[in-house]
N, C-alpha and C positions, 0 to 999 in steps of 0.2 A: 504494500500500500504506500502510495506517495503522499505523505502529509504536507508536502510543499505546494500542492496544487491550490492556487488562489487566482482570483480574477479581480482586476480593478473595476469597481462599480461606478464611482463618481468621486468628486473631491472630498467626500466625507471620509473615505478610507478604503479599506479592502474588504470585499465581500467574502466572508468566511463561513463555512458550514458550522451549524450549531444544533445542539440537542439539549433538551431538558428531560431528565429521567427521574423515576421514583425508585428508590432502593430499599430493600428489606421490608417489603410488604406483599402479602398475597393479593391485595387489591390496590389498583392504582390510586394515588393521591392520599394514601394513608401511611406511607413510609417516610423516607427522608429525601427531599428533592435535591437534585444536583444539576448544575449547568455545566455543559462541556463545549468548549470551542475546539473544533476539530482541526482547523488549519491555523495553528497559532504561530507558525514561523514568522519571524520579523517583528513580533510584538515585544516591546521592552517591558521592564519591571513595572514602571509607573502605569503603563497602559493596561497591563494585566490587573494590577491592583485597582485601578479606576473602574474597570469593567466588573470585577468581583464586588466592588462596593455598590455598583449600580444594580446588579442582580439581586443583592440583599439576601442571598441564600447563605446557609451556614458555610458552604464551600462552592467554589467555581474552579473547574480544572481546564488546563490548556495542554492539548496534545502536541507533541514535538517529536522530531526525529531523534532516536537515541544516540548517545555518544558512547555507550558501552556496547561492544559487539555482541554481548550475550542477551541484550534486551530487544524486545519487539517494538517498544515505543518508550518515549520519555514523557512524564507528566509533571506539571507544576500545579500545586494546590494552594489556592488562596481563599482565606476568609474575607469578609468585608474590610478587615483591618490589617491582616498580616499573612505571610506565607507560612505553610506548614510543611515539614519534611515528610510526613506520612499521615494519612487518615483512611479509615476503613471504607465507609460508604462511597467516597470519591474513587477509591481503588476499584471496587466492583462496577460502579457506574461508568467510569472511564473505559474499563475493559469492554463492557457491553457496547458502548458507542464505537469503540475502535473496531470491534468485530462486525458490528452492523454496517460500518462504512468500508468493509472489504478487507479488514485486517486478517492476516493469516499467520499463525505462530511459526517461527523459524525452525523450532526444534520440538517435534512431538506435538502433543495436544495442549500442553500447558502454555499459557501466555506469560511472558516475563516483562514486568513493568519496571522501569527505571524511575526512581524518585529520590527524594532527599535522604532517605535512610538506606539507599542502595537498591538492590534488586528484590522484587516481590513476585512470587509465583501465584498465578491465578488459573483455576481450572473450571471447566464446565461440570455442573452437577445436574441431577435429574430435575431439580426445581430452581435452577438459576446458575449462579457462579459462586465460587468460594476462593478466598485467598489464604495463603499460608501466613500464620501469625509471625510477624517479625520479632526478633529478640528485643527484650527490654533494654532501654538505654539508662533506666534507673529503676531499681527494685529495692526490696528490703524494708526494714522497719521504719515506722513513722515516728518522729520525735514527739515528745509529750506536748510541746507547744503547738506543733502543726496539728496534732490530733484534737487538741482543745479548740483550735481555730476552726477546724473542719466541723466539729460538733456544733459550735456556735453558728457557723454559716448555714448549716442544715436545719437549725432550730430544734436540735435534739439534745438529750442528756448524754454526756459522754459514756455513762454507765451502760447505755443501750447498745453500744458498739461491740459486736462479738469479736471482730478482728479488723485489722487494717494493714495496708502495705502500699508502698509506692509501686504502681503498675504503669509506668511511663514508657510508651513505645514511640513517642514523638510529641503528642499534644500535652504532656505533663500530668497525666492522670494520677490521682491519689485514690486508692480503692478503699471503700468502707463496706464491711459486711454487717448487716443487721439480722435479727432473728427470724424475720418473716417477710414475705412479699407485701403483706398488709402494712408492715412498718415502713417499708420503702414507699409505698403509695401514699402514706400519711404525711410524708415530709412536706413542709412548707418552707422553702429556702429563704434566706435573708441575703443581704449583701455579702459578697465573697471575693476573695483574691485568688484562691486556689481553684484548680480544675478538679472536680470531685466526681467519682463514679460510685454509685451506691447499688448494692445487690442484696437480695434476700430470697430465700427459697419459698416456692409454692408448696402447698401440702402434697404429700405422697399421692400419686394417682392423677394429679392435675396435668392438663395438656402441656403446660410449660414447667420446666424445672426451676427457673428463676425469673424474678422481675428485676429489671435494671433501670436506673435513672442516671442521667449525665448532666452535671451542672458546670457552668463556666462563666467567667466575667468578660464582658466586652464593653470597653469605655465606661467602666464603673457600673454597668447594668448586669444583673444576674440573669442568665438565660438557661433554658433547658433544651438539650438536643433531642430531636424526635427518636432517632435510632442511630447507634454509634458503633461502627465496626471496629475501630481501633480500641475502644474501651472494652467491648466484648471479647476481643482477642486477648488482651492482657488480663482481664478478669478470669477468662477461661484457663489461661496458663497458671494463674495463682490458685484458683479453686481446684483444678485437677491435681496440681502438685501437692496441695495440702489435704487431698482426699475428700473434699467437700462437694465435688461434682464428678459424675461418671458419664463420660461421653459414649455415644452421641446423645445430645439433648437439645431442647429448644429453649430459647430465651424470649420473653416478652418485654418490649420497651415502647414507651410513648403513650401508654394507657392514660396517664394522668393529664395529658394535654391533647387528647382527642385523636391520637394516632394509633396504629395497630401494627407495630413493628414485630417481625418474626425473624429471629437470628438462629441459624442452624450451626451448632458446634459439633465438630467431629475430630477424631485423631486418626492419623494414618498408621501404616504398619511400622514406621520408624519413630513414632511418637510425636510427630509434628501436629500442632493444633491448626485446624482449618475453620474459617469463619465464612458461612455461606448465606445466601438469600436471593430472593427473586429481584430482578431489575426489569422495569417496564418503561419504554419510551413514551413520553407524554406529549412532547413538542419537538418538531423538527423544522429546520429552515435555514436561513442565512442571516448573519448580522454584519453590519458595516462597522469595522473597527480600524 
């Protein structure tokens, strides 16, 4: 696939192929939306950031020719305020768009994405796509001061926290385990500085093993992400390692804000965690940038 194909439309800029997709939901418009600019060659940092700010989605991605010979494509991932080295739903959404626009993996069936954390493998599954969870860039115990700050930010008593750990694979996640999914859903967050992922188990026999919520701050405002691939990847690594989760299993996210995210967690034969979900194209066209 030639990602350099562009045509000059008029003096406004270059006409570039564009798609908006919904990630991690069985039904369109109930997952996490993502904007993807397919023909991003020639765009500078400021232009990418300006366009991501304009889309006003949690992330916007830009497809580029890879610089690593082992990659099928390169992607840059922007929030409305900054660039991220990795994010989960942008990884699946971008791979879906790349494949839909004629992309063909160079080696075997797995797609190899180049991004800020290096190379990430993506594969087709029966109900969508899945990515291999990247290694953590920060793990381990949380300091008492950070744990107290997290509890205050979530509006909960610190004594209700069952366990905690840094589970950062790029976006800076601090993981908090509560005793139940109901406790997770009852959270009413306050102002926060940290990026916090909260998880709690559903009762035995429930369709979902865990409920997840993801909170972060943007320009001093606390936001909740609808469905978060990066967080589910690092939480899965933590929960499986500590014996609190047995793959394969399903995670529900977005319930408290009117979304219906479904994240599929599995482990392959060599122990790698894979995070999967359905991706649906909702908008296709061209943009002048």
